[in-house]
N, C-alpha and C positions, 0 to 999 in steps of 0.2 A: 504494500500500500504506500502510495506517495505521501510525503510529509510536507513538501513545499507547496505554497499556494499555486505557483505556475504549473507544477507537475499535476496537481489535482485538477486544475482547469483543463489542461491538455487531455487528461484521461476522459473527462466529461465530453469534451469536443470530439474526441476519437469515437466514443460510444455513439454519439448522435450521428456522426458521419457514417459509421458502420451500419447503423439502422437504415439510414437513407439509401445508402448504396445497396444494401441487401434487398430493399423493396424494389429498386429499379432492376436489379439482377433477377429477382424472382419473377417480375413482370415479363421481361423479355424471354426468359427460359420457358415460362408457361405458354407464351404465344408460339414459340418454336415447337413445343410439345404438341399443342393443338394442331399446328400445321402438319407435323409429321404423322399424327394420328389420321388426319383427313387424307393424306397421301396414301398411307397404308390401306385405308378403307376403300380407296379408289374413288372418292367423292371429289370430282374435279372442281365443281362450283364452290364447294366448301373450302377446298384447298386454295383456290384463287382469292377468296375473301380473307382466309386466314393468313395468306401471304402478305396482304396489305397491312394487316394488324401486326404481323411479326416484323416486317420491315420498319414500320413506324416505331415499334418498341425498341428495336435494335438501334435505330438512328438516335432515339432519345437517350439511350444508355451511352452511346458514343459521345453525344453532345455534353453529357454530364460528366464524362471522364471515367465512367465505370468500365467501359470497353474501349480498347485502343481502336483507332479509326480503321486500320488495316484489318483487324480482326472482324470488325463490323462488316466491312466490305466483303470479306471472305464468306461470312455467314450468309449475307444477302445473296451473293452470287450462287452459292451451292443450293440454297433453298429455292431460288428462282429457277435454276436449272432442273431441279427435281420436279417442280410443278409443270414446267414446260414439257418435260418428258412423259407426262401423264397422257393416256389416251383421251382424245376429245378436248384437249387443251386449246383454248382460243388464242393464246399468246403465241407470238412467232417463236419458232425454235431456233 
């Protein structure tokens, strides 16, 4: 346990930031999971809707610094490619 005032304050700040970051991380992970479930189920329309939500959540996480920009781009690219590869997909391959 910290004894100095500044160390105590820093610990409180770290806990707050950790909670905030965890919420953002949980959000984008849930969106990705929902998208992957739609892809596995073969639901093309649901997958395309979920892709929009997933990309939005990933961009938000990258903007807040929870995800590195390149990591966000990689996620978006792979997820988009997976949706485009689905039968009956209206997006250009």
